[in-house]
C-alpha positions, 0 to 999 in steps of 0.5 A: 427599262423598256423603250416606249413605242406604239403600233397604230394598227395594233394599239395594245402591243407592248414590250414586257421588258421592265417588269420586275421578275425573280431576284429583282431582275427586270424582264429584258427590254425588247426581248418579249412582246405581246400584241394583237394580230398584225394584219391591220398595221399601217405603213408608219408602223413598219419602221417600229417593227423593223427596230424591234428586229424580231427573230420569231412570231408566235401566232396563236390563232386558228387556221380559219382566223388566219384565213379571214384576217388580213395577212400579218405585216412583218419586217425582216424574216422572223420565224413564224410559229403557228400554235392554235389555241382553239377548239371549233367543236367546243360549244362555248367557242361556237356560241361566242362566234354566233354572238359576234356574228349576230346569229340566232342563239336558240341552239345555245339556250344554256350558254345564253342564260349565262351570257357572254361574260359567263362564256368568256369565263368558261373559255379561261377555264378551258385554257387551264383544263383542256388538253388542247390548251395545255399542249398548246400553251406548253409548246408556246413556252418552249418556243420562247425558251428555244435558242435564237427565237429572241426577240419574240412577239406572240399574239392572237386576234385581239391580243387579250385572251390567249395572249393574255393567259400566255403572258400570265404563264410566262411572267409567273415563270419569270417570277413577276408578282401577281399584282403586276401580272394582273395590272398588265392583263388589265392594261389592254382595256386602256390601250385598246378602248378606242379600237373596241368602240370603233369595232362595235360601231362598225359591227352595228353599222353592218348589222343594226340591232346587234346587241352591243351589251353582249358584244362588249364583254367579248372585246374586254379584258376583265378580272373575272376572266382571269380569276376564272382561270386562277380558280381553275388552276387552284381547283386542279393543281393547288397553285400556279407553280404546280400548274406550271410544273405538272400541267405545262412541264415547266420544270426547274430546268426550263424555268432557269432557262427562261429566266437566264434568257429573259431577265437582266 
């Protein structure tokens, strides 16, 4: 069973330990941690981070995201692995950025008709379908499986989309059931709800008139987003096991390695 802890500056950070995987074996406590960016951790968070004794931090953000964000606050000297999952040329990414920045959306007429919910669903389909995403998620899984990389923390900016889908991949490979995986994905909303309200309030203060109804879907983890990714998996591969094997290269040997390292 995972020991309960929290990080004030990354409230949706959590240990995946205790979730039941293949053969009734739980995920090892303290081995695999998901989080948002660590740049807003406060001093009181650092003792907790020290106790986690991280060997590796996998950062899924783009170089531009890292450049404009506060530097991650870390304890010890974990190995830092940058695996960007982002395509700055893809219109759905530039559209979401334009919405968040309050820019003119006239250049995104088709996407604007679908709205930010549709854009987020498109991003989740991109996770499954695009070669950039496929290579990145595959590399992330292999990083988790490498010797001496545990305990490992992985994060993006908000810790819900890229981090969320990588969590789905890892927990599926570990044999965690789909209902538990979905519950962990949606748990982000409970953990980060107060932060999201503060973010929207701050954004509205800087840019009065900003459409918060368009902003809110970008900040939330929604079942329709996860379903969009699952539907794309079904359309392209039939099921998750085939997606893991044929797209991401998580064959029986790698899956066994992951389970041996991450399940008690």
